[in-house]
N, C-alpha and C positions, 0 to 999 in steps of 0.2 A: 460274424457281423459287427462293422466298427464305423470308425471315419479313421482317415490318416490326412496328413499335412508333410507339408515339406518346406525347404529354406535350401537354397544356393546360392551363398554371397561369393562375389565374383570380387570381391577387395578381402583385404584381412581382416580376420575377426577372430574373435576369443571363444573359446569353446562356452565359457560362460556367457556370451552375449549369443550366443546361438539356442544354448540350455535355455536361456530365457526367454526368447523367442516362441522356438516350440513349445515349450510350456503353456505357454500363454494360448497360443492355440488351439493345444489340445484341451486346455479348460472351456474354450471357448464352444466346446460340442462333446461333453461331457454326458449329454442325454443319450448320442449315438452308442456310445460304451462305456455304462457306469460301473463293469465290473473289475477294468483293470487298464493299465495305460503303459506304456514304452516310448522311450526315444533311443535313439542314436545318433550321435556326434559325433565328424570327425574334419580336422582344419589341415589345409597343407599349406605350402609355402604364398600360393595364390589364388587359392577359395575357400569355402567352408561350406561342411553339407551338414544337414539336419532333416532327420527323418521321425516322425512321431505318431502313434495313434493312441485311438482310445475302443474297447474290446467291449464288445457285449458277447459273453460266453455261449456258443452255442453248441460246439462240438470241439472235445475232447477239452472240457474245464479244467483240468488240471495241469497240461502240460503244454498249451496251446497260446504260452505269452510270445509276443511280440516287442521289439523284430528278432526275427531269424536269421542267423547270420550261419554261412556254409565252414564247413571244418577245416578248411584252409583260411577262414577266414576275410575271404575275396569278396563275395558277394553277400548283400544284406539285404533283407526285403521286409515291408509294411503292408498291411493286405488289409483292405475292406470287403465282405462279401463270403460268399460259398461258392466251393466248386462241387458241383453234384456228382460230375464223374470221377471224382479226386480216386476212390479206391480202384476202381480200373487203370487208374495213369500210375497210381502208388503200385500195384502188382506187377504193371510190364516193367517199373523201373528195378522191382525187387527180383524180378527174372534175370535181369542185368548183372545182379549184383549190387546194386546202390543201397547201403542201409540209410536208417529212419530213426531218428532219436526221439520223436513224437508222433502224435496220431493224428496229427492236425494237416488242413488242405493247404495251409500257408506253407507246411514245409516243402510237400508237393511241388507247388509252383514253383518255390525256388530249387528241388533237385532237377524237374523237369527241363527250368533255364539253363542249370549248373551244363547241362550236356546237351543240350538241344539247340541252345540260343535262344533267339529272337523267334523262330518260327513257330514254337512250343507254345506260344500263346494261341494259335487257331485251335489247339487242341482242348484248350479249355471250354466245360459246358458250365456256364454257370452266370452269376451277376458278381463284378469285382470292380474294382479300382484299385491298383498297387501300385507302387514306385520298388526299384530293384536297384541298389547305387552296385556297380560292377568296377573294381578297382582293376580287374585283368585288361580290361580296355579303357579305365577313367570315362565310365560313362553312366548318365539315370537315365532310368527306363520308367515310364509312366505310363498305365495301360488302362483302358475303359471295357469294358463287356459290350457284347455284340448288340442287344438292343439299347443298353444307356439305361439300366437298370440302376446302377450305383452313380453317384454322381461326380465329376470330376472337374475343378476348374483351375484356371491357371494364368498369371501374369510375368511378362518379361519387364522390371522397370527399375528405373534408380539403382543398376548394377545387383541386380538380385533376380532371381529366378523363383517364385512362389507357387506351391500347387495345395491344394487343400480338397474335402470334402463338401463344404460349406463356405458359401462365400464370408461370411460373416469372420471366417480366421486370415482370409486376405485381406480384407478392409481392414481388418483391426492393426494388422503388421503395418499397413503403409505409412508412409509420413506425408504424403501429399490427398487432399482430397479430389478423386476419380471424378470426371465430366459425367454426364449423363451420355447414355450413347444414342444416337438420332435413330438408328438401325435398330436397336434393341427396342426405343420408344413406339416406335410403328408397329413391331413384331407384335410387342403386348398389347397396344389397343387393337389390332386385327385379330389376333388369334385366343388373348386371356392368358399369355404364359411366352414364353424366349426361348424359342431352339436353338440348341449349337449350330455353331461355334458363338453365339453372340449370348451375351448378358446385357442388362440393364447401362453397365460402365462401360466406357473408351477404355482399351486396352487391357480390360480382364475379358477374361473366353471362358467356355467350355469346353473342353475334351469332347469331340464326335463320338459317338458310339461306334465300337469297330473301330477305336484308333488307336495308337500309343506316340506317347512323345520320345523321341530319342536326344537328349540332350549331351553333348559334348564338352567335358569338363576342359579340356583341354583348350579347344578353340572358342569357349564362352557360346556356342550357338546350339540352334537345335532345330531339329528336324521332326513333322507330323508325319506319320506314316500309319496307314490301313492293316488292319490285321487282315491276314489272308486267307478269308475262309472262302474260297474261290471253289471247293471242290462240293460240288452238288451231285445229287441224286442223278441217275438217268433218266431222263424223261420217256415214260413208258406209255403206253397206250392202256391205262388203268381202264378195266370195268367198272362201273361206280359202282357195284358189289364188292370187287378186289379194294378199291378205294377205302370203302367205307370200313372195311375191316380192318384196313390197316390204321384209319385213323383210330379207331377204338384201340389199337394195341401200341399204340404212339402215346396217345392221352394216358393211358393205364403204367406205361411205362415212364413218363414224363412224373407222373405224381407219386410215384412209388422214390425215383430218386430226388424229389425234393421234401420227402418226408423224414430224409435223415438225421435224425436230431438225439440231443442226449439231455435233452429240457423239452417241457409238455410242450405239446401241438396241436391247433386247432384247425379250423376254418372259417372263414367269410362267409356268410349264406345269406344271401340278397335275396332267392327265390328265382332267381334271371336262370338263363339256361346256363352260362358258364360254371359260376359260383356250385349251382346244383349238381351237374356232372363232376367237378373237382371234388364237391363233398360226397358224393356218392362212391365215388373210386376209393377216398380215402376211406370211408366206413367199411368197403368191403376187405380193405386191405389189415384192418386192423383186429386184433382178439376183442378187445374190449371197445366201449362206447367213447366216441368221438366227441368233442366238444367243435359244437358251432356258434356262432355268433352275429348277430342280426341288429340294424336297427331301423326305427320306424318316426313318423313325425306326428304330434299333435292336430297339424293341418291335414286334414283326409285325403285331399286330392294328390298328397304326397306320399302318402302310406300305402308301402304295399308289403307289410309285413307277416300277413295272412298267408304267400307264395312260401314264403321261407318255412314258417310253421306246418303247412303241408309235406314238404319235403324233409323238414327234421324228425317229423312223427315217421314218413316211411322209411329212413333210414337209422332211427331209433337212435339221435343223436341227444346227447345232453347239450340243450337249446336255450341261449341266453339271448333274451330280446331286451334292447332298450330305445324306449321310447323317448325323444327329444323335443324340444320346444324351444320358444324364442329365449328364455330365461338361460338355457343352456347355450347359445348362442353369445348372451351379453357376457357373461362369464368368461367366456375363451376366446372370442374372436382377435380380439388384439396380440394374443401369444403366438395363436394359430398363422395370422398373416404375415405377421413380422419375423418368423421362422423360417420365410422362405427367401429372406434377405435381398429380392427383387420382388417387383409388382408380381403377382399372381391371383387372378380370377377367379378359375374352374370353382363353380358352386360347390361342387361334391367334395371340396377340401375341406367343409366345414363337417359333415357326417362323418366322413373318414376319421379325423380328428377324434371325433367322439368313440367312435366304434373302437379305434384303438387303445385308446384308455380306460375301456371298460373291459377290451379282451386282454389287457396285460393284468389285468387282477386275477387271469386264470391261467394263460400259455404265454410263452416266451416268443413262440414261431406259429403265424397261420398262414396257409395257404389260401390265395386268392385268384378269381376269376380273370383278374387283369389279361389284357393282351389278345380273349379269345374273340372279341370284334375284329381286331386287325388281321388276325392269323385265317378267320375263317369268312371274313367278308361279311361283318353282324352290323354295321352299322347303318340307319336310317340314310344316312349321307350319301349312301352309296346307291340306294335306287333312286335318289333323287337327282344325283350324277345322271344315272341314265334316262330317268325321265326328261333330264334336259334337255339331251340329245334328241330324245323323241319331241319335244315341245316345241325345240327351236326349228326343227325340219317341218312342222305343221302348222306352227302360228306365226303368221308374218310378225316383222317386229312390229308394225304399226299399231297390229290389232293388241300385242302384249302388252305396249306405251297406255293403252286405254285400260288394259287389266288393272293395270298397275296403279292407273289413280284411281281409278274403281275400289280396286282390292284395300289400297293404304286406307279409304275411309270406312268399308265395309267390314272388314277382317282384321281392324286395329280391337287390341283388347285394352283393358283399362286397370285389368287386376294381375298379378303372377299366377296366372291358370296353367298355362302352357299346351291348353289342348288343342284341339283340332282347328280354330281360327287362327291360333297362334302359330302354327305348324304350317299352315297355308300359305300366310302371308310371309312367313321366314323363305319357305318355297320361292314365290314369288320375286321377293327382293333379292334371289340369288341367283335367278334365271339371267342370264345374257348371251349373244350374241358374236361374240369374240370367241368360243371355244374354248377360253380359259375358266370358266365360271366354277370350278372346282376349287379353286383359291380363294373364290368369296363363298360357299358354301363352307368351308373349314374356317374363316373368321368370325368366330362366334360371335365377338363384341362388337365390330363393326365392319361395314363393307369398304373398299374401297371409296365411295363416293361419299359415304357419312364419315369416314375420317379423314377428308379432304375437308368437311365443313367445320370440325372438331376443333384440329390443330392449327396454330400459326403457321403462313405458307412456308415460312422458311425449317421449319419443323415436319412438315407433312414429305413424305416419299409417296411416288405414284406406283411403285412396284419392289417393295421390298422383298417379293419372293425370287427376285430373278436368279439368284445364285443357285438356289432349291432348283427351280427349273433346268438351269443350267446342269448343275450336277446329276438329276436323275435322267437328265435328256426328256423331261417330260412338260412341256410348254404347255399343252392343250391335253387334258387327260380325259380319256372317254369311257376306258374300262376300269372294273372293278381292281384287276392286280393293278391299274396304273394310279387308282387311288390309296391301295393297300400299299404301293410303294413310299408314296408322298407321304403316310399317315407313319408308317415306320420312322422316317427321318425327324417327322415334325411334331404331330399330335401326341404319338408313342413318346421319343423321347423327352419332349419340352415341356406337353400336360401332365399326361396320364402317369406317368413315373414318377416326375417330381412331386406328385400330389401327393402320391403314395408312400413313397421316400418319408419325405418332410413331416409329413403326420404321422407315422407311425412311429419315424425311428425318435421323435422329438417323446415318447412316450415310453423308449427302449423295448421297442417291439419287430421283430423280423418279421418282415411280410416276403413269401415266395411266392410265383407266378408259375404253375407249370406249361402255361400255355406258351409262355416265352421262352419257348426252344427250338436252338438251331435247326435240330433235324424235322420239328415238326414245320417250323416256316419255311425251309427248303421243300419239304413235302407237300404242299400248297400252292405254292409256285411250283409245281409241274402239274397241276391238275387243270380240268379244263373250267372254264369261268361259271360255267352252269352246276357244277359240282358244288360252286361256294354259296351262289344265288340261282335257285330256279323260278326265272317269273319272277313275283316279289318275294319270294322265299327267301329269308338271310340265314346262311351258316347252316345251308342245309345239310350237308356232309356232315355235320357234325352232330346235329341234330338227329339225322337218322341213324348213327353210329351209336347212338344209346337210348331212341325213343322206346325201346323194349323194356327199359327199366325201370320208366316211371309212367304214371296214370296218364289213359290216353288223351291226347292233345295238350298234354301238358307243356311241353317244350316250345309248340305254336303260340301259345299265350303272349300277349304283347306286354312289355315290360317298361315302366317309365325312364329308367333309370336313377341313380344314385346323385339326387340331385338335393337342393333345400331352396325353400320360398325368400328367398332374400329378398326378392324384389317387395315383396309386404314388410320384410323388416326395416327395408330401408325407408320406409312410409312412417314407420312407428320407431324403435329401439335407439336406430342408425340414424334417426332424421337429423337430429341436432349435429351432429359430428359432418354429414354431408352437406347440412346450410352451410357452417363453417367453410367449407372446400370449394365454395361459388362466391365467396364474398369477392367484388370486383377488385377491389386495392392488393388483393392477395393474388389473383388469379393474372393481375396485371404485374405485379414484381416477380411472379413465376415467370411469367413470358414464354407458355409453351401452350396455352388453349385460348382460341379464338373466345372472349369473354362472352358475347350475346348469345351465339350459339350454344355454347356450353352451359349457360346460366338456364336457357329455354329447354332444353334437353331434360336436364334435372329438373325445374321447376313440373314441367309435364308432368313428369312420371309422380312428382310428390303430391299434385293437387289431383292423380288417378284420370285426366285427360287423357291419356296413352301411356302403354305400360312396355317403360324404354328398358327394362331389368338388365339386361346384359350389358346394354351400352353403360348404363348407370352403375353398375356392380365395377367394370372394369376402371370406369373414372373414379371411382370411390378407392379402389384395393391400390390404386395406382397414388392418390393423394394421400393415403394412410400411409405407405412407404415412403413417399417424399418427405411428409411432414415429421414422422417417428424414425425416420433411418436416416435418410440423405439429408436431411437437416444438421440431424446432430453428430455427422462425420466430422 
């Protein structure tokens, strides 16, 4: 686990210049890899190339240093991530008479590519971002994993092609300040994050998950290609019992593959279905007690630590529980939010950072339950999406409009409780009769109509999601599998995974997600929808596959989710800073937001007239990035 950086200069460059640039890029992400670093620099008559990496040593601690170059000196690689099936791949290469000099998964990628070329990328089961310089064909290949667990940014500008694990490395290397992307802005203020291929900056992009860049050094041009993962399991008419048993086997197999480590390893245990199953599986595979970690809140309506305590006792783990309050936030919020390098307002980022920091005191690697909801159909929004279809078929639009007017008053909340009234109001707000309701359901910060009031007209896009609708062919999603397909390329890649990557790597902690496994994803895509969601019972097959291992009905208990009471914090410890962001002179100079509607939104929240937590938090996170990052470039 590390971070990587790279530069291709299409003009004469000295080795010293490239050395200095790549070392600076590496030093900016030292938190991703405090154990070691390495660089590769080569110059030619018409170009120069530099690749660098920072290493967090997890596997092959003593001989796994990078970059690694092939024995003939023709191919060089820098790699960020973990390849979970590297031992199987290595054994198949050994059988062909191919020798290895290290025990690292990095060398396996190199040797596999050396012998099979670009098609080898599809064989990798893991999380990764890597770049390969191949002198034989005069190309650089830059790849990202199937789900997008590891980040990869790039830009082609001013005779340079630059790539990096974090935006800060690219921004620092640019000579000119980039413009704010209108598309990135709209995505963020709808979703709370910016999905690939966009960033908050014009001309700087995120490589999409399961894609790679092929850069031709001779032609000074590049192509973006999808990694061919088209091999799917045969669609069979599984009985539920058979599918349930396969689910159990696949999950255990994935936990085992993701528990290979030469350093201490534990699990995050929130007490929900996903983390409880992962922790149970790991505890049954180990001969000694495993370490489990959970976090709770001083605010009791957000605290669910009793559930994690119950499972920790059952699996007999060394359980570590950390309770956080507003003081913890005040001390860390600036560092947490600005480390994303662009606006990001998932409220779970704050506790994720804090549990990462505490966890790192005990272990260097932790398994998480991330991805369980996308893979097995576990989100509340999935049955809200199903309910929308039923509702709009039964309730005429004019009656719904009346409900909406009444609901906006009766269901409005004044504080950040997120209880039944909050959920009912959110559901009413996302109902629409156009068939594309799911795109509003996933708009956690603002719906299309809300954003149209907040942004100035020339900054607003009526449909920022069109490219994703066209890409997936899903314009009006109505099934759980369609919801999941959208989430894979949007909320998973753009929201969930950056949250975990940035907050954990800021603490030099590696997180692995057993549910994010191509084999499991492909398998669940072959199942009838009723196996994933039976009535309103979410993640049905996963829970049935493991229910015999837990106390009766435990896996059926509702869970609030890994959030934090930022709505309250905005009214207290963060209030003064938030108020500075709505100063009329500042907003007019900034020329992004409608002064009147934005001020009304914020002031209604601050005065507890109306709880606008998600929208206000997104605004706060954007302005914090704008003032402390963008204006400083």
